[in-house]
Structures are given as structure tokens and as C-alpha cells.
N, C-alpha and C positions, 0 to 999 in steps of 0.2 A: 329816026330809026323806028322801024316797025316791030312791035312786040307781038309774038304769037301767043294767044291765050289758049292754054291747054284744057283738057277735060280729064283729070287724073283719077286714080283710084283711092287717093287719100287727100286730106285737106292741107292747104287750100287747093281745091280741085283745079283752079286756074293756074297754079304754080306749085305742084306737089312737093311736100317736104321730103318724102321718100322717093328716090328715083323710080320711075314707073315705066316698065316693070323692073323690079329690083333684081330678079333672077333672070338670066345668069349673071354672075359676077365672078371675079377672080382677084387673087392677090399673089403676085410673084414674090418670092423671097420673104414669105411670112415668117416671123420669129415668135416663138412661144416658150416661156419659162413656166414650169409647173412644179409644185410641191405636192407630195403625197403624205398624208398624216392620218393618225388614228385619233378619234375622239370618243368620248363616252357615248354608248348606244342611246342613252336616254335623251341626250341633246338632239341627236338626229330624229329620234321618235317625236320629240316635242315640236320640231319644225315641220315634220311631215303630217302631224295630226290634222291641221286644217285642210289638207289636200286629199285626193283620192289615192295617193301613192303609198306603197308599203315599204317597210324597212327591208334592206338587203344586207348591208355591211356597214361597219363603222370606219372605213377608210374613205377619206374625202380627197378631192383634188382642188388645189388653189392655183389659179393660173392668171398670167398677164400675157396678152398676145398683141403683137404689133402688125396691124393691117395697113401700114403706111403706104403700101403700093397698090391698094385696092382700086380697081378701075372705076368704081362707083363713088369713090370718095375716101380720103385718108382718115383712119381712126385707130384707136387702141381699145382693147377689151380686157376686162378683169372679172373673174368669177370665182365663186365657191360652189362646187358641185358635189352632190352626194349620190351614191348608188340608190336606185329606187326601182320598184316594180309596179306596173299597172297591168292587171290581169296576167297574161302570159308574156308580156314585154318587159324585159329588164334593160335598164339604161342608166342615164345620169340626169338627176333633177337639179336645175339651177336654183339654188336658194337665194343667192345674192349675186348681182352683176352690175358692172359699171362700164360706161363708155364716156369718151371725151368729146363726142360730136352729137348734135341734136338729131341728124338724120339717122345715125346708127342706133340711137336710143329708140326713135320712133319705129324704125323698120323692125327691130327685134320685138318690141312690145306689141305693135299693132298687127304684124303679120303672123307671128308665131308664139306670142305669149312669154317671151323671155322677160325676166323681172329687172330690166335695165334702168339704172339711175345714172345721174351725172357725177363724174369725178375727174379731176386732173389725173392723167396717167402718163407714166414714163417708163421706158425700157432702154437701158444703156448697156451695150456690150463693151467690156474691157478685156485686156489681155488675160487677166487671171480670174475674172468674175463677170457675171451678168447681174445687174441690179435693176429691179422693177418696183415701181411704187404706185399706190393710189392715194390721192390727197383730196380731202374735202374741207373747204373753208380754212385752208392753211394747216390742217392737221393730217399727218400721215396715218391713214386707217389700215393700210396693208403694205407690207414690204417683203419682197423676196430677194434673196441674195444667193445665187447659184455659184458654187466654187468650181471653176473650169479646170483647176489643177488637182482636184480630188480623184480618188479611185472610183471606178465604175461600181454601181450599186445594183443589186438585184431587187427589182421592185415588184410589188404584188400585182397579180393579174386580175384587177377589178374592172368591170365593164362600166364605162361612162357614156357610151353611145348605144342606141340613139338617145338624143336629148328628149326628155319627157317633160313637157311644159303644161302648165295650167293657164291657158289664155282666159283672162277674166275681164269682162266688160261691165262696168258699173251701170246701174239703171239710171236713165236720164230723167226719170220722173220722181225719183225719191231714193230711199235707202235700198241697200242690197244690190244684187247683180241682175242683169237682164239675161246673160248666158255665160257659161263656161265651156270651153273646149279642151279636151285632153289631146295634145298635139305631139307627135313624134317627128323628129327631124334628125337626119344623119348625113352629113357631107363627107364623112371620113373615107368612104370608098374612093373618092376622087383626089384625095390629097397625095401629092408627090413629095416624099421625104428626100431631102438633099443631105441633111446632116442631123445626127441624133447622138446625144451624150447624156448619160446618167451620172449622178454624183451627189455630193453633199449639198444641202441647201439650208439656209436660215429663213425662218418665217417670223414676222412680227405682225400682230393683229391688234387694231385699236377699235374703232367704231365711232359712230356719231349717233345723235338722237333718232335718226331714221333707220339705222342699220346696226343691230346689236352684235357686232362681230366679237365683242368681248366673250360671248358664250363659247367661242371657238378658240380662245386664247390658250386654254390648257390642253394643248395637243401634243402628241408624240410624233415628231417629224421622222418619217422613214427615209426619205430621199427625194431627189428631184430629177427633172430632165430639162435639157435645152434642145429645142428642135427647130430646124429651118427647113422650109419647103415651099412648094407652090400650092396654094389653096384654091380650090375651084368649087363654086356653088353652081352646079349644072342644072339643066332643065329636069334631068332625071332625079337627082338627089338634093338639089338646092332648096326646093320647096318643102314645106311641112306636110304632114298627113294627119288629118283629123281622125282620131281613133273613136272618140265618143263625144257627144254633147251632153253635158250633165244638167243644165238648167235652160 
């Protein structure tokens, strides 16, 4: 059998980890469960302090999303997102994020600066509830349980798009970083919603030595959503946009 050696945009260039090019891609019947909660303002301020982003609101989004039908590879995504501002752009800054596949971690980190780490992720739809979990080293660090039988809940109108990321590349010759890019990315205009329900949701947050989710355990849960639809990362909106290079 003859193997064709590639020349890719990411390592190993002969057989790239990230499908090249990664965009466009799509995921039919994407499923996402999201909790919205209030936290103390000073907690968000503390985590935004090392970034160029400014505080906007104390309502955060906690999500787990199933991209099992993605045409570039199956994966799940978990994130804690806070509202943030960079200059005149208001959106959502990903504080913590997890994926269950290496290519998805690499794509998000290397292309657009998403802070992705590895975790086992699960999303199970039952008749009366949707349960989603993130697990690291056998410990449940995040659990969402959406009540499908609960009444509809009016949720706050907080903006979490575009995503505002701080792509940070460490210096290969020593301490510090060689550059940082402020990147905006927003695929939401191309999402086709098929089903959407709001309602009551339970949230449990743990944490591990590399991710202090305990800081967000004292939250006031407002409510949640369960959404199904077709996700598209198009040539127009699937790529990120560099707003500024900081270093």
C-alpha cells in the first residue's frame, strides 16, 4: 500500500493532527445543554485580570455540547464562558474548556486560542432529563442535569458571541510568550435551530489541580436550555479574526 506524505499546516506536517484545512466543517443534529448562573463579580474580575478583556456582567454560561456528527471527526465540548469586552467588541471569553479528542483540542488551541484541555465528556438524553458530565482522572468536575419536564424559564439576554480568545504562544527559547493574539470568532449566524427548550437545571462543579472550578461553585443558577440544531463553520464565519497582536 502506498502512503501519501502530506505537507500540512500543523505538526506533524507529514500527517497533520488537525484536519487541514479545518474549515469548513459541519455537525448535523448538534446537541447542547447550557446552564446560566450568577457569580460574584470579583471572581470574574480575578480571572479576567491576566487578560486584556474587561468585565461586562456576572452571568456566566456553562455548556456541554455533542459534536458526534461532525464531518471532520466526532467530539464533545465543555466550557465555562463569561461575558467580556475588548475595546468596542462585546462577547464571551472562554475561561475553561474541555474536549474528549486530541484533534479537537489542538484545533481550538492552535487555530483560535480556545483554552481547551482533555476530559472525558458525556451527554445523555432521557425522557425526563438531559445529563451531561465532564470527568478527569475518574472525578466528576462538572455535571449538568436539565429537567425536560420543568416549566419554561425566562433567561437573561447576555451576549456570549463573538467568542473573544487570547491566543498565547509560549516562547521556544525561554520563559514568557513569543506573541499573543486577541481573536474574535462567531459561527452563530449559520446555526440552524431545530429544537429549543428552556427550563430548570442543576449544576455541580468540582475541579482538579489544573482547573480551579471550585471558585465557581457558589453560583446562583438561573436556568438552562437544551438546544438541537445543525452547526456550520463556514468559510465566511468559521475562521477567527485577529483583532490585535499584543506581543
